[in-house]
TIKE-274390 format. One line per 2 residues: their letters; for each residue y negated, x negated, z of N, C-alpha, C. Coordinates in steps of 0.05 Angstrom, whole numbers, always signed. Atoms other than C-alpha are relative to their C-alpha. Example, Ala and Ser with C-alpha at 12.3 -4.5 7.8 and 13.67 -1.06 7.14 Angstrom:
as> +24/-18/+0/+90/-246/+156/-24/-18/+0 ~ +24/+16/-1/+21/-273/+143/-22/+15/+14
END
This chain:
mp> -27/-7/-6/-547/-497/+488/+10/-13/+25 ~ -10/+13/-25/-510/-510/+554/+17/-26/-7
vr> -15/+25/+3/-479/-580/+561/+28/+5/+9 ~ -29/-2/-6/-404/-580/+557/+11/-24/+14
lk> -11/+26/-11/-389/-653/+571/-25/-18/+3 ~ +20/+21/-6/-434/-706/+603/+12/-24/+10
vi> -12/+26/-8/-413/-779/+608/-22/-18/+10 ~ +20/+17/-12/-452/-826/+653/+11/-26/+6
nl> -7/+28/-5/-444/-902/+652/+30/-4/+2 ~ -29/+2/+0/-371/-901/+633/+6/-30/-6
vk> -7/+29/+2/-339/-971/+641/+31/+0/+1 ~ -29/+7/-1/-268/-996/+625/+4/-30/-6
hf> -6/+27/+4/-249/-1068/+635/+30/-5/+3 ~ -28/+7/-3/-178/-1093/+621/+4/-27/+11
sl> -5/+25/-11/-152/-1149/+663/+17/-16/-19 ~ -16/+19/+16/-126/-1209/+624/+14/-22/+15
gr> -13/+19/-16/-100/-1248/+681/-18/-23/+7 ~ +14/+23/-9/-121/-1315/+709/+8/-24/-18
sg> -4/+22/+18/-129/-1380/+671/-17/-23/+10 ~ +16/+24/-7/-154/-1452/+680/+7/-12/+27
va> -6/+14/-25/-152/-1500/+738/-10/+17/+24 ~ +12/-18/-22/-198/-1453/+780/+15/+27/+2
rq> -14/-27/+1/-151/-1394/+763/-20/+21/-1 ~ +21/-21/+3/-211/-1355/+740/+11/+25/-12
ky> -10/-26/+11/-198/-1282/+726/-17/+10/-23 ~ +15/-9/+25/-216/-1256/+657/+4/+30/-5
fl> -1/-29/+6/-231/-1184/+635/-9/+3/-29 ~ +8/-10/+27/-237/-1151/+567/-17/+24/+3
ka> +19/-23/-3/-299/-1105/+566/+4/+19/-24 ~ -6/-18/+21/-271/-1049/+524/-22/+22/-3
vd> +20/-20/-1/-324/-997/+545/-20/-10/+20 ~ +20/+12/-19/-389/-1020/+578/-25/+18/+2
kv> +22/-18/-7/-436/-969/+609/-8/+18/-23 ~ +4/-17/+20/-430/-915/+557/-10/+27/+12
sf> +8/-26/-8/-468/-850/+566/-7/+18/-24 ~ +8/-19/+21/-474/-788/+522/+7/+28/+10
si> -5/-28/-7/-469/-712/+524/+7/+15/-26 ~ -8/-17/+21/-438/-658/+481/-5/+29/+8
dr> +7/-28/-7/-464/-586/+480/+23/+17/-8 ~ -21/-20/+5/-422/-524/+476/+1/+6/-30
ge> -4/-6/+28/-394/-514/+406/-10/-23/-19 ~ +11/+22/+18/-421/-583/+381/+23/-19/-5
il> -17/+22/+7/-385/-637/+346/-15/-26/+0 ~ +11/+26/-1/-404/-709/+364/+17/-18/-14
gl> -17/+20/+13/-381/-761/+316/-6/-27/+11 ~ +1/+27/-12/-365/-829/+346/+10/-20/-21
vg> -5/+18/+23/-368/-884/+293/-4/-28/+8 ~ +3/+27/-4/-359/-958/+293/+23/-16/-11
es> -22/+17/+10/-316/-1017/+273/+25/+1/+17 ~ -24/+1/-15/-245/-1026/+294/-2/-19/+23
gc> +1/+16/-24/-240/-1054/+364/-26/+3/+16 ~ +26/-4/-15/-308/-1028/+388/+3/+17/+25
gk> -4/-14/-23/-278/-983/+440/+0/+30/-4 ~ +2/-30/+4/-279/-914/+408/+25/+15/+12
tt> -25/-14/-9/-205/-895/+421/+1/-3/+31 ~ -1/+4/-29/-212/-923/+492/-16/+22/+15
ig> +16/-23/-13/-267/-871/+508/+16/+25/+0 ~ -17/-23/+2/-222/-817/+483/+24/+2/+20
rl> -21/+2/-18/-165/-840/+526/-9/+1/+29 ~ +11/-4/-27/-209/-845/+587/-8/+28/+7
lt> +7/-28/-5/-234/-774/+579/+24/+19/+4 ~ -25/-17/-2/-162/-747/+574/+17/-12/+23
kl> -15/+12/-23/-140/-791/+635/+24/-14/-9 ~ -22/+18/+8/-91/-831/+594/-6/-29/+9
ee> +8/+25/-11/-129/-890/+619/-18/+4/+23 ~ +17/-2/-23/-162/-899/+687/-26/-15/-2
pt> +26/+15/+4/-237/-918/+684/-4/-19/+23 ~ +8/+19/-20/-264/-978/+719/-22/+11/+17
sg> +21/-14/-13/-326/-939/+738/-13/+19/-19 ~ +14/-20/+17/-371/-883/+712/+9/+28/+8
ka> -5/-29/-6/-370/-807/+715/-2/+15/-27 ~ +0/-18/+23/-356/-751/+666/+2/+29/+12
yl> +2/-28/-11/-374/-677/+679/+8/+20/-24 ~ -7/-21/+18/-340/-620/+643/-9/+26/+13
de> +14/-23/-13/-382/-557/+656/-8/-5/+28 ~ +11/+8/-26/-414/-594/+714/+20/-6/+21
ke> -21/+8/-19/-347/-611/+746/+10/-28/-7 ~ -8/+27/+4/-330/-684/+754/+30/-1/-6
il> -28/-2/+9/-263/-699/+719/+14/-26/+0 ~ -13/+26/+1/-251/-774/+719/+13/-11/+24
hq> -10/+10/-25/-238/-785/+792/+17/+20/+14 ~ -18/-20/-11/-192/-726/+802/+28/-13/+3
kf> -28/+8/-3/-122/-740/+828/+17/+15/-20 ~ -17/-11/+20/-62/-723/+785/+3/+30/+2
ge> -4/-30/-4/-49/-655/+816/-26/+15/-4 ~ +26/-12/+1/-124/-638/+817/-8/+3/-31
fr> +7/+1/+29/-131/-658/+742/+17/+18/-18 ~ -18/-15/+17/-72/-617/+718/-11/+26/-12
pi> +14/-24/+12/-110/-550/+710/-23/-6/-19 ~ +23/+7/+18/-168/-587/+678/+12/-10/-26
rr> -12/+11/+25/-120/-619/+626/+3/+21/-22 ~ -2/-20/+19/-113/-552/+593/-26/+1/-17
hv> +26/-2/+13/-188/-554/+576/-9/-24/-16 ~ +6/+24/+14/-187/-625/+549/+25/-10/-14
qm> -22/+7/+17/-139/-635/+492/-7/-22/-20 ~ +3/+24/+18/-129/-693/+444/+17/+3/-26
if> -14/+1/+27/-110/-697/+369/+3/-30/-6 ~ -4/+29/+3/-79/-767/+358/-1/-6/-29
qd> +3/+11/+27/-85/-810/+297/+26/+2/-16 ~ -27/-1/+12/-10/-814/+281/+14/+25/+7
pf> -13/-25/-9/+19/-744/+279/+30/-3/+5 ~ -29/+1/-5/+91/-767/+275/+6/-13/+27
as> -4/+13/-27/+85/-813/+336/-6/+18/+23 ~ +8/-18/-22/+53/-758/+377/+18/+25/+2
ln> -18/-23/-3/+108/-706/+363/+28/-9/+8 ~ -26/+6/-10/+174/-708/+400/+20/+7/-23
pr> -18/-6/+21/+227/-715/+345/+25/+17/+7 ~ -23/-16/-8/+279/-679/+386/-7/+30/+4
ft> +9/-28/-4/+238/-615/+393/-6/+13/-27 ~ +8/-15/+24/+229/-563/+339/-30/+7/+2
vg> +29/-8/+0/+159/-539/+318/-5/+21/+22 ~ +4/-22/-19/+168/-476/+360/+0/-10/+29
ql> -1/+12/-27/+187/-517/+422/-25/-17/+6 ~ +23/+17/-4/+130/-566/+412/-25/+16/+7
ia> +24/-16/-5/+77/-511/+409/+3/+16/+25 ~ -6/-18/-24/+110/-468/+464/-3/-16/+26
ep> +0/+17/-25/+111/-526/+514/-26/+3/+15 ~ +24/-3/-15/+37/-525/+532/-6/+28/+9
ir> +5/-27/-8/+36/-450/+534/+16/+6/+27 ~ -16/-5/-25/+92/-451/+588/-11/-17/+21
nf> +11/+17/-21/+62/-510/+625/-23/+12/+14 ~ +26/-10/-13/-5/-476/+636/+2/+31/+6
gl> -2/-28/-7/+24/-406/+646/-16/+20/-15 ~ +17/-18/+17/-10/-373/+587/+16/+24/-10
an> -16/-22/+9/+47/-325/+573/+21/+8/+22 ~ -19/-10/-23/+93/-282/+618/+28/+2/-10
tr> -27/-4/+10/+152/-269/+573/+5/-17/-25 ~ -8/+16/+24/+189/-304/+516/-12/+13/-25
ad> +12/-15/+24/+163/-251/+468/-30/-8/-3 ~ +28/+8/+1/+91/-268/+487/-4/-29/-10
va> +0/+29/+10/+105/-344/+476/+4/+0/-30 ~ -7/-1/+28/+137/-329/+409/-25/+10/-17
ek> +23/-13/+14/+77/-285/+388/-24/-21/-2 ~ +21/+18/+1/+26/-339/+407/+6/-23/-19
vt> -9/+22/+18/+66/-393/+370/-3/+9/-30 ~ +3/-11/+28/+68/-349/+307/-28/+2/-9
di> +29/-4/+5/-6/-333/+311/-13/-27/-6 ~ +14/+27/+4/-28/-406/+316/+10/-14/-24
lt> -10/+13/+24/+18/-429/+261/-11/+13/-24 ~ +13/-14/+22/-11/-375/+215/-28/-10/-3
qv> +27/+8/+3/-81/-401/+231/-3/-28/-12 ~ +2/+28/+12/-64/-473/+210/+17/+1/-26
ni> -11/-3/+26/-29/-447/+147/+29/-12/+0 ~ -29/+7/-1/+43/-462/+169/+16/+25/+2
as> -17/-26/+1/+97/-410/+153/+13/+4/+28 ~ -13/-5/-26/+124/-376/+214/+29/-4/+0
sa> -30/+7/+2/+194/-390/+189/+5/-29/+7 ~ -4/+29/-4/+183/-464/+204/+4/-6/+31
vn> -2/+6/-29/+189/-455/+280/+26/-14/+8 ~ -26/+11/-8/+262/-478/+279/+3/-27/-16
ry> -3/+26/+15/+248/-541/+236/-10/-24/+19 ~ +8/+24/-16/+238/-612/+264/-22/-14/-16
pf> +23/+13/+12/+177/-657/+252/+6/-17/-24 ~ -5/+17/+23/+212/-704/+203/+4/+17/-25
ef> -3/-17/+24/+222/-645/+156/-27/+8/-13 ~ +27/-7/+10/+147/-639/+144/-14/-25/-11
sg> +16/+21/+10/+96/-680/+105/-21/-8/+21 ~ +21/+9/-18/+40/-720/+138/-20/+20/+7
gq> +21/-20/-3/-12/-667/+128/+11/+26/+17 ~ -11/-23/-15/+35/-611/+154/+5/-8/+30
rq> -4/+9/-28/+51/-653/+217/-26/+0/+14 ~ +27/+0/-13/-24/-661/+231/-9/+28/+6
ri> +7/-28/-6/-33/-585/+224/+15/+8/+25 ~ -15/-7/-25/+22/-578/+278/-12/-11/+23
ci> +14/+12/-22/-15/-626/+323/-26/+15/+6 ~ +23/-17/-4/-78/-585/+313/+7/+26/+13
ar> -8/-25/-11/-41/-521/+328/+8/-4/+31 ~ -7/+5/-28/-12/-551/+393/-24/-5/+18
am> +24/+3/-15/-82/-571/+415/-16/+25/+3 ~ +16/-24/+0/-114/-506/+397/+12/+23/+16
vv> -14/-24/-11/-62/-459/+426/-7/+7/+27 ~ +7/-5/-27/-85/-468/+497/-29/+8/+4
kp> +30/-7/+1/-158/-452/+477/-16/-19/+19 ~ +14/+19/-17/-189/-515/+506/-31/+3/-4
kl> +29/+1/+2/-263/-527/+519/-9/-24/-16 ~ +7/+25/+13/-263/-598/+492/+25/-12/-13
ii> -22/+14/+14/-221/-633/+439/-9/-27/-7 ~ +5/+27/+8/-218/-708/+429/+17/-5/-25
ad> -14/+4/+25/-199/-720/+356/-3/-29/-8 ~ -1/+29/+4/-179/-794/+348/+8/-7/-30
ep> -6/+6/+28/-184/-808/+273/+22/+17/-11 ~ -24/-17/+7/-140/-748/+255/+6/+0/-30
vs> -4/-1/+29/-147/-756/+179/+2/-28/-12 ~ +2/+26/+11/-147/-832/+171/+28/-8/-15
al> -25/+7/+11/-72/-834/+153/+7/+18/-23 ~ -8/-21/+20/-74/-778/+102/-16/-5/-27
dv> +14/+3/+26/-91/-774/+28/-27/+15/+0 ~ +27/-10/+1/-161/-756/+7/+1/+32/-3
si> -2/-29/+2/-141/-684/-16/+9/+13/+25 ~ -9/-11/-25/-104/-672/+47/-20/-3/+23
qa> +21/+3/-18/-161/-699/+88/-20/+23/-2 ~ +19/-22/+3/-207/-646/+59/+10/+26/+11
qi> -12/-23/-11/-158/-592/+78/-1/+0/+30 ~ -1/+1/-29/-150/-616/+149/-28/+1/+13
ln> +27/-1/-11/-225/-626/+159/-11/+29/-2 ~ +8/-28/+1/-239/-555/+135/+13/+17/+20
li> -14/-16/-20/-185/-528/+180/-12/-6/+29 ~ +12/+6/-25/-214/-565/+240/-26/+13/+5
ke> +27/-11/-3/-285/-542/+226/+2/+31/+3 ~ -3/-29/+0/-262/-470/+215/+8/+9/+29
lq> -9/-7/-27/-223/-467/+282/-20/-6/+21 ~ +20/+7/-20/-278/-503/+319/-23/+20/+2
dy> +22/-19/+1/-332/-455/+295/+9/+27/+12 ~ -10/-26/-8/-288/-394/+309/+3/+1/+30
nq> -5/-1/-28/-270/-414/+380/-22/-14/+18 ~ +23/+12/-13/-336/-450/+398/+9/-23/+17
is> -11/+22/-14/-299/-512/+419/-17/-25/-3 ~ +14/+26/+4/-337/-577/+434/+21/-21/-9
ml> -19/+21/+11/-307/-638/+400/-14/-27/+0 ~ +8/+28/+5/-313/-714/+402/+17/-10/-21
fi> -14/+8/+23/-293/-735/+334/-3/-30/-6 ~ +1/+29/+3/-275/-809/+329/+10/-7/-28
sh> -7/+9/+27/-274/-843/+260/-15/-25/-6 ~ +14/+22/+11/-293/-904/+223/-10/+6/-28
dl> +7/-9/+27/-305/-865/+158/-25/+16/+2 ~ +25/-12/-3/-377/-848/+152/-2/+26/-18
gv> +0/-25/+15/-364/-797/+97/+11/+23/+16 ~ -12/-21/-17/-318/-758/+143/-18/+9/+22
ir> +19/-7/-23/-368/-762/+200/-23/+18/-10 ~ +22/-16/+10/-424/-737/+157/+7/+27/-8
fi> -9/-28/+7/-384/-677/+135/+3/+17/+25 ~ -7/-18/-21/-360/-653/+202/-17/-1/+24
ad> +15/+3/-24/-407/-678/+256/-28/+12/+0 ~ +28/-9/-3/-471/-648/+282/-18/-22/+9
ri> +15/+24/-7/-494/-712/+317/+19/-22/-3 ~ -16/+25/+4/-471/-784/+309/-9/-20/+20
av> +3/+23/-17/-462/-839/+360/+11/-24/-12 ~ -10/+24/+13/-457/-909/+333/+7/-20/+23
my> -11/+16/-21/-415/-956/+376/+5/-29/-9 ~ -4/+28/+5/-414/-1032/+377/+8/-16/+25
sg> -9/+17/-21/-374/-1078/+423/-1/+14/+28 ~ -2/-14/-25/-362/-1026/+477/-25/+15/+9
qi> +26/-14/-7/-434/-997/+476/-10/+16/-22 ~ +12/-17/+21/-470/-942/+441/-28/-11/-6
ve> +27/+13/+7/-528/-973/+402/-19/+20/-12 ~ +18/-20/+11/-556/-910/+368/+15/+28/+0
ia> -11/-27/-1/-547/-835/+375/-21/+20/-9 ~ +20/-17/+10/-582/-781/+336/+14/+22/-17
qk> -11/-19/+19/-573/-721/+290/+9/-14/-25 ~ -12/+14/+22/-532/-738/+229/-20/-7/-24
de> +21/+6/+21/-591/-732/+180/-18/-23/+8 ~ +16/+23/-9/-631/-781/+223/+15/-25/-4
if> -16/+26/+4/-575/-831/+223/+1/-9/-28 ~ -3/+8/+27/-565/-830/+149/-26/-4/-15
lr> +26/+1/+15/-638/-823/+127/-21/-18/+15 ~ +20/+15/-15/-678/-856/+184/+12/-15/+24
sk> -12/+15/-21/-633/-901/+224/-18/-23/+8 ~ +18/+20/-13/-667/-953/+269/+15/-26/+6
hp> -14/+25/-9/-614/-1001/+294/+11/-16/-24 ~ -9/+17/+24/-596/-1060/+248/+31/+3/-5
yt> -28/-3/+4/-522/-1050/+260/+6/+27/-15 ~ -3/-25/+16/-527/-976/+237/-7/-3/-30
kl> +8/+6/+30/-562/-1000/+174/+20/-16/-13 ~ -21/+18/+11/-507/-1051/+163/+24/+19/-7
ll> -23/-18/+6/-454/-995/+168/-8/+17/-25 ~ +7/-16/+23/-492/-952/+119/+0/-15/-27
es> +0/+17/+25/-501/-1010/+69/+30/-7/-7 ~ -27/+7/+7/-425/-1021/+73/+14/+24/-15
ip> -11/-22/+15/-410/-953/+41/+2/-6/-29 ~ -3/+7/+29/-381/-964/-28/-19/+18/-18
ri> +16/-17/+20/-428/-941/-86/+15/+2/-27 ~ -14/-4/+25/-404/-913/-151/-17/-10/-24
rk> +17/+8/+23/-464/-927/-197/-3/-30/+0 ~ +1/+29/+5/-468/-996/-227/-26/-13/+12
kq> +25/+11/-11/-542/-1007/-206/+2/-1/+29 ~ -3/+2/-29/-526/-990/-134/+19/-21/+9
rk> -19/+21/-6/-466/-1037/-135/-15/-27/-2 ~ +14/+26/+2/-512/-1094/-158/-19/-3/+23
qd> +18/+2/-23/-562/-1078/-103/+17/-7/+26 ~ -16/+4/-25/-506/-1077/-50/+10/-29/-1
dr> -8/+27/+1/-482/-1145/-75/-19/-20/+12 ~ +21/+17/-8/-548/-1176/-56/-5/+3/+31
kf> +5/-5/-29/-546/-1149/+15/+17/-15/+17 ~ -16/+16/-18/-521/-1186/+74/+22/+17/+13
kg> -22/-11/-13/-453/-1169/+97/+17/-22/+13 ~ -16/+22/-11/-412/-1210/+146/+3/+4/+31
gs> -5/-1/-29/-386/-1223/+216/+21/+21/+7 ~ -19/-19/-10/-341/-1181/+258/-9/+8/+28
vt> +8/-10/-25/-345/-1141/+321/+3/-21/+21 ~ -1/+20/-21/-359/-1184/+382/+23/+4/+19
ng> -23/+0/-19/-299/-1200/+425/-11/+7/+29 ~ +10/-9/-27/-308/-1164/+492/+5/-23/+21
lm> -4/+21/-18/-279/-1225/+526/-21/-22/+1 ~ +21/+20/+2/-332/-1272/+499/-27/+12/+3
qs> +26/-12/-2/-389/-1222/+506/-14/-9/+25 ~ +16/+9/-22/-444/-1248/+550/-10/+25/+18
si> +9/-22/-17/-466/-1207/+611/-31/+3/-1 ~ +29/-2/+4/-539/-1220/+592/-5/+0/-31
gc> +7/+1/+27/-572/-1207/+526/+14/+22/-17 ~ -11/-21/+16/-557/-1161/+468/+28/-9/-12
sy> -28/+6/+10/-483/-1159/+444/+0/-4/-31 ~ +2/+2/+28/-506/-1156/+371/-16/-24/-9
is> +20/+20/+6/-550/-1218/+373/+13/-21/-21 ~ -11/+20/+19/-500/-1263/+334/+0/+9/-29
rc> +0/-12/+29/-504/-1217/+273/-26/+12/-8 ~ +25/-15/+5/-574/-1188/+279/-20/-18/-15
pi> +19/+15/+15/-625/-1210/+227/-28/+0/+12 ~ +27/-3/-11/-684/-1191/+271/+1/-8/+30
as> -3/+6/-28/-661/-1220/+337/-24/-18/+10 ~ +22/+16/-11/-715/-1249/+382/+8/-13/+26
dr> -6/+12/-27/-718/-1291/+446/+6/+19/+21 ~ -4/-21/-20/-722/-1229/+486/+28/+12/-1
cr> -27/-10/+5/-655/-1206/+457/+20/-17/+13 ~ -20/+18/-12/-621/-1267/+486/+2/+1/+30
ve> +0/-1/-29/-640/-1253/+558/-1/+27/+12 ~ +3/-27/-11/-648/-1179/+564/+17/+20/-17
ip> -17/-20/+14/-597/-1124/+548/-17/+24/-9 ~ +18/-23/+9/-634/-1069/+507/+11/+26/+10
pl> -9/-25/-10/-630/-1002/+541/+0/+22/-24 ~ +0/-24/+20/-615/-936/+501/-25/+17/+8
ip> +24/-14/-5/-685/-909/+497/-6/+20/-23 ~ +8/-19/+21/-715/-848/+459/-22/-12/-18
vk> +22/+8/+18/-754/-864/+396/-13/+25/-12 ~ +11/-26/+7/-765/-791/+379/+19/+21/+12
an> -17/-20/-11/-735/-724/+398/+30/-2/-9 ~ -29/+1/+6/-658/-729/+403/+8/-24/-16
hf> -7/+24/+12/-659/-799/+375/-3/-24/+19 ~ +0/+22/-20/-639/-857/+419/+10/-26/-13
va> -6/+26/+12/-636/-931/+400/+1/-22/+23 ~ -1/+21/-19/-614/-992/+440/-7/-26/-15
ch> +9/+24/+15/-656/-1046/+405/-29/-5/+9 ~ +28/+7/-7/-718/-1085/+427/-19/+1/-25
nh> +17/+3/+24/-743/-1092/+355/+4/+22/-20 ~ -6/-22/+18/-726/-1024/+326/-24/+9/-15
dl> +24/-10/+12/-799/-1011/+308/-15/-21/-18 ~ +12/+21/+15/-812/-1076/+269/-8/+9/-28
ek> +4/-10/+27/-805/-1044/+201/-23/+20/-1 ~ +19/-20/-1/-848/-985/+221/-28/-11/+2
kg> +26/+13/-4/-905/-1030/+243/-9/-19/-21 ~ +7/+19/+21/-904/-1072/+181/+5/-29/+6
sw> -3/+28/-9/-884/-1135/+218/+28/-10/-4 ~ -28/+7/+5/-812/-1137/+194/+0/-28/-16
sa> +0/+24/+17/-827/-1190/+140/-12/-24/+17 ~ +11/+21/-18/-870/-1230/+190/+20/-10/+20
yi> -20/+9/-20/-815/-1231/+239/+23/-16/-13 ~ -20/+15/+15/-764/-1254/+187/-10/-27/-6
ld> +12/+26/+5/-813/-1308/+168/+0/-19/+23 ~ +0/+17/-25/-818/-1332/+239/+28/-11/+5
ql> -28/+8/-5/-742/-1336/+244/+9/-22/-20 ~ -8/+20/+21/-732/-1371/+177/-14/-26/+0
lr> +12/+25/-2/-783/-1423/+192/+15/-19/+19 ~ -15/+15/-19/-738/-1446/+248/+26/-11/-11
rq> -26/+9/+8/-674/-1452/+209/+2/+1/-31 ~ -4/+0/+30/-649/-1464/+139/+24/+19/-6
ia> -20/-18/+7/-611/-1408/+107/+14/-9/-26 ~ -15/+10/+23/-556/-1433/+60/+21/+22/-7
fr> -20/-19/+9/-513/-1387/+18/+10/-8/-28 ~ -14/+8/+25/-466/-1396/-42/+0/+24/-19
rf> +2/-20/+22/-476/-1357/-108/+2/-12/-26 ~ -6/+10/+28/-451/-1369/-178/+6/-29/+2
gl> -10/+27/-2/-419/-1433/-154/-22/-20/+7 ~ +21/+19/-7/-486/-1466/-134/-9/+6/+29
if> +11/-3/-27/-516/-1476/-65/-31/+3/-1 ~ +28/-4/+0/-586/-1447/-59/-10/-4/+30
kt> +12/+3/-25/-629/-1467/+0/-28/+11/+0 ~ +26/-14/-1/-687/-1421/+16/-18/-6/+22
fw> +19/+7/-20/-749/-1441/+53/-22/+19/-2 ~ +25/-14/-2/-804/-1396/+76/-22/-20/+10
td> +19/+23/-5/-863/-1445/+74/-24/+8/+15 ~ +25/-3/-13/-923/-1453/+117/-19/-23/-11
sm> +19/+20/+10/-979/-1504/+112/+12/-27/-5 ~ -13/+26/+4/-932/-1563/+116/+13/-2/-29
fr> -12/+1/+26/-900/-1544/+48/-21/+6/-21 ~ +21/-8/+20/-965/-1520/+13/-14/-23/-12
pa> +16/+21/+14/-993/-1566/-39/-30/+3/+5 ~ +29/+0/-6/-1066/-1584/-27/-17/+15/-20
di> +16/-12/+22/-1088/-1555/-95/+5/+30/-1 ~ -5/-28/+1/-1061/-1485/-80/-13/+13/+24
pp> +11/-15/-24/-1103/-1438/-37/+21/+14/+17 ~ -19/-11/-18/-1069/-1410/+23/+9/+29/-8
rq> -6/-28/+5/-1072/-1337/+0/+19/+4/-24 ~ -16/-3/+23/-1036/-1351/-66/+28/-13/+6
hs> -25/+14/-4/-978/-1389/-35/+18/+21/+17 ~ -17/-18/-14/-917/-1347/-12/+28/-14/+7
vr> -26/+9/-4/-847/-1374/-23/+6/-22/-21 ~ -9/+20/+19/-818/-1437/-55/+29/-4/+3
ry> -29/+3/+0/-746/-1445/-74/+8/-28/-11 ~ -10/+27/+8/-709/-1511/-81/+29/+2/-6
ir> -27/+0/+9/-645/-1520/-120/+9/-29/-1 ~ -12/+28/+0/-603/-1583/-109/+28/+2/-12
END
């Protein structure tokens, strides 16, 4: 399918001013060399922890923020470095659905005025009757009664306000929609209705979409491909089945392990898995080495000095990890052994402190053959 949107090395650094005796200038690396593409009629899900830069990418693509560097092409036309007057006709084709519907709707406008405003701004109707007809049609598509055109946003529920935001974005028939967590503030039953509505309208109009969320269940339902983001960088991107069944990056696996389980057996297994840490602060992030190294269980010396590029591991599956193939080659346990020999892993459980050592010849008793010796646990 033809590529609708192509993003190349997108960068956004926020200036934090100067500090210290030398008056050194500090920057927050919100987005750091992000590249991806979206085909026509495709939904790309962008998932990651809070603070990893997902929303900033959406704001950059809609020109609500100016990029530090990088390029983005919509139908092979560069859009990020356009001036305000040049970007105005492009704005019709790049619309955004915001997370908070009440904050994104002008409380002084009626629903009819809110939806009619983009129609008039982009000259999509010649007469008032044409405008009213388009407003009525789009409200019917999002299951809002046409009699609601004279009501104000505060008179609607949260789900109805989000439907109005979707109608306002869809009425101009855009080529690309940036949906920034559009269902995170809604109840579960309302979420299902809004997701079904978005999917139906997107399929009918063949609109490309960047769907931003931290909810993996929502992403799995609506997305065709998934991009996993960490600390301003995309660490893995693939088809959704590949991400959920054959993920390669350790951060992606950590996200999948964090999904709550219902069955008791699954909950017990999850309790034994490692969870911890938080997203790396972009201010403290080093310019060399992997940004995930402080939380990665398979980090190597190479990860400390070399930033892993986003490379293909199979068709349409890209991973930014030097050690993504350790498990496949059967050397995962050997690598963990090498790491644990260097340090002592201490953890608290049932009120006791267990210290685990992976032993080598220095811990092996003389009367035990090397092949029979594996692990020894010490409890103090």
